[in-house]
Backbone as CSV, one residue per row, in Angstrom:
resi,resn,N_x,N_y,N_z,CA_x,CA_y,CA_z,C_x,C_y,C_z
1,MET,9.155,-107.119,4.981,8.496,-106.286,3.980,8.238,-105.262,3.933
2,ALA,8.070,-104.384,3.107,7.664,-102.984,3.149,6.357,-102.834,3.403
3,SER,5.975,-101.489,3.908,4.646,-100.932,4.678,4.012,-100.515,3.322
4,LYS,2.406,-100.651,3.087,1.799,-100.219,2.320,1.960,-98.709,2.687
5,GLN,1.774,-97.647,1.482,1.745,-96.392,1.779,0.168,-95.763,1.894
6,GLN,-0.041,-95.295,2.832,-1.508,-94.468,3.248,-1.758,-93.139,2.714
7,MET,-2.848,-93.057,2.417,-3.171,-91.860,1.764,-4.389,-91.086,2.810
8,ASP,-3.842,-89.797,3.014,-4.547,-88.916,3.624,-6.073,-88.387,2.763
9,HIS,-6.885,-89.291,2.924,-7.982,-89.237,1.729,-8.408,-87.414,1.870
10,ASP,-8.501,-86.827,2.720,-9.103,-85.491,3.351,-8.225,-84.692,2.228
11,ALA,-7.320,-84.844,2.634,-5.960,-83.829,2.273,-5.737,-84.203,0.794
12,TYR,-6.388,-85.549,0.016,-5.734,-85.661,-1.473,-7.191,-84.826,-1.938
13,ARG,-8.085,-85.028,-1.561,-9.115,-84.460,-1.989,-9.192,-82.670,-2.477
14,ARG,-8.567,-82.274,-1.196,-8.306,-80.706,-1.283,-7.277,-80.729,-2.698
15,LYS,-6.436,-81.240,-2.660,-5.109,-81.236,-3.351,-5.515,-81.293,-4.792
16,VAL,-6.413,-82.148,-4.843,-6.972,-82.478,-6.617,-7.979,-81.058,-6.663
17,ARG,-8.314,-80.173,-5.747,-9.546,-79.579,-6.234,-8.626,-78.276,-7.169
18,GLY,-7.393,-78.147,-6.657,-6.368,-76.907,-6.839,-5.596,-77.474,-8.323
19,MET,-5.872,-78.643,-8.722,-4.873,-79.346,-9.635,-5.400,-78.672,-11.079
20,SER,-5.188,-78.811,-12.114,-5.350,-78.129,-13.440,-5.803,-79.479,-14.178
21,ASP,-6.975,-79.659,-15.333,-7.428,-80.838,-15.898,-6.352,-81.622,-16.319
22,ASP,-5.281,-81.162,-17.189,-4.204,-81.553,-17.660,-3.442,-81.984,-16.431
23,SER,-3.246,-81.847,-15.420,-2.403,-82.355,-14.413,-3.256,-83.734,-13.843
24,LEU,-4.825,-83.555,-13.394,-5.282,-84.501,-13.398,-5.478,-85.839,-14.567
25,ARG,-5.629,-85.436,-15.335,-5.327,-86.510,-16.725,-4.006,-87.151,-16.368
26,TRP,-3.031,-86.673,-16.238,-1.345,-86.838,-16.267,-1.436,-88.011,-15.075
27,VAL,-2.131,-87.428,-13.529,-1.811,-88.357,-12.684,-2.391,-89.588,-13.118
28,ILE,-3.772,-89.661,-13.686,-4.969,-90.765,-13.619,-3.855,-91.757,-14.659
29,ARG,-3.104,-91.315,-15.656,-2.528,-91.953,-16.578,-1.097,-92.305,-16.121
30,ASP,-0.553,-91.732,-15.350,0.819,-92.476,-14.852,0.227,-93.802,-13.786
31,CYS,-0.839,-93.587,-13.040,-1.099,-94.499,-12.022,-2.019,-95.532,-12.643
32,ARG,-2.193,-95.528,-14.101,-2.947,-96.913,-14.645,-1.243,-97.374,-15.191
33,GLU,-0.592,-96.793,-15.439,0.718,-97.042,-16.472,1.195,-98.271,-15.134
34,ALA,1.551,-97.641,-14.126,2.352,-97.972,-12.813,1.770,-99.429,-12.463
35,LEU,0.080,-99.139,-12.280,-0.539,-100.317,-11.980,-0.329,-101.566,-13.125
36,ASP,-0.502,-101.102,-14.429,-0.383,-102.112,-15.627,1.048,-102.609,-15.354
37,ALA,2.025,-102.282,-15.395,3.659,-102.605,-15.056,3.465,-103.633,-13.972
38,ASN,3.011,-102.979,-12.902,2.890,-103.845,-11.552,2.077,-103.649,-10.480
39,PRO,0.856,-104.714,-11.005,-0.447,-104.657,-10.557,-0.133,-104.996,-8.972
40,ASP,0.762,-105.920,-8.650,1.116,-106.468,-7.030,1.698,-105.223,-6.541
41,THR,2.171,-103.821,-6.698,3.043,-103.186,-5.683,2.212,-102.932,-4.315
42,ASP,3.179,-102.802,-3.650,2.290,-102.160,-2.230,1.751,-100.854,-2.373
43,LYS,2.058,-100.084,-3.797,1.323,-98.686,-3.642,-0.024,-99.024,-4.091
44,ALA,-0.360,-100.450,-5.032,-1.442,-100.309,-5.600,-2.718,-99.649,-5.219
45,SER,-3.415,-99.820,-3.849,-4.696,-99.113,-3.643,-4.091,-97.749,-3.284
46,TYR,-3.091,-97.034,-3.406,-2.783,-95.863,-3.426,-2.663,-95.024,-4.650
47,TYR,-2.212,-95.927,-5.720,-2.473,-95.453,-7.089,-4.193,-95.441,-7.420
48,GLN,-4.881,-96.746,-7.069,-6.214,-96.726,-7.176,-6.892,-95.478,-6.683
49,ASP,-6.727,-95.245,-5.398,-7.364,-93.622,-4.939,-7.028,-92.738,-5.507
50,GLU,-5.893,-92.638,-5.847,-5.282,-91.531,-6.929,-6.137,-91.331,-8.150
51,ILE,-6.582,-92.441,-8.671,-7.239,-92.398,-10.161,-8.585,-91.942,-9.546
52,CYS,-9.085,-92.444,-8.593,-10.846,-92.550,-8.320,-11.047,-90.641,-7.975
53,TYR,-9.745,-90.434,-7.256,-10.415,-88.978,-6.740,-9.990,-88.138,-7.877
54,CYS,-9.204,-88.286,-8.841,-8.801,-87.184,-10.016,-9.966,-87.644,-11.037
55,GLU,-10.619,-89.091,-11.034,-11.743,-88.496,-11.992,-13.101,-88.330,-11.227
56,MET,-12.939,-88.284,-10.105,-14.189,-87.639,-9.276,-13.923,-86.140,-9.662
57,GLU,-12.771,-85.490,-9.502,-12.713,-83.984,-9.493,-12.999,-83.761,-11.225
58,LEU,-12.742,-84.520,-11.933,-12.865,-83.835,-13.519,-14.227,-84.311,-13.706
59,ALA,-15.256,-85.142,-13.234,-16.799,-85.588,-13.554,-17.314,-84.292,-13.129
60,ALA,-16.978,-83.674,-11.529,-17.475,-82.519,-10.629,-17.373,-81.451,-11.418
61,ARG,-16.234,-81.162,-12.407,-15.936,-79.951,-13.071,-16.898,-79.977,-13.990
62,GLN,-16.900,-80.978,-14.915,-17.975,-81.477,-16.287,-19.524,-80.987,-15.470
63,ARG,-20.052,-81.544,-14.434,-21.328,-81.105,-14.163,-20.951,-79.760,-13.734
64,ARG,-20.810,-79.128,-13.299,-20.456,-77.630,-13.025,-20.495,-76.956,-14.286
65,ALA,-19.693,-77.517,-15.291,-19.437,-76.546,-16.270,-20.826,-77.019,-17.308
66,VAL,-21.532,-77.683,-17.025,-22.921,-77.931,-17.742,-24.001,-76.998,-17.492
67,ARG,-23.995,-76.717,-15.996,-25.172,-75.766,-15.268,-24.873,-74.324,-15.599
């Protein structure tokens, strides 16, 4: 049985801060497609975390732009 991929949450949060909006949207779309294709993959929780952090970064940028 393959082990589940673990995320370094602090490192990933730092990584998304340096990504463009288009890159963040691409990661979100790619992860969703991967989950739709195989929801039982060992990487499912990793993909869900990626989606969450990318969406959080986009939301934070939007809030900063409004101020």
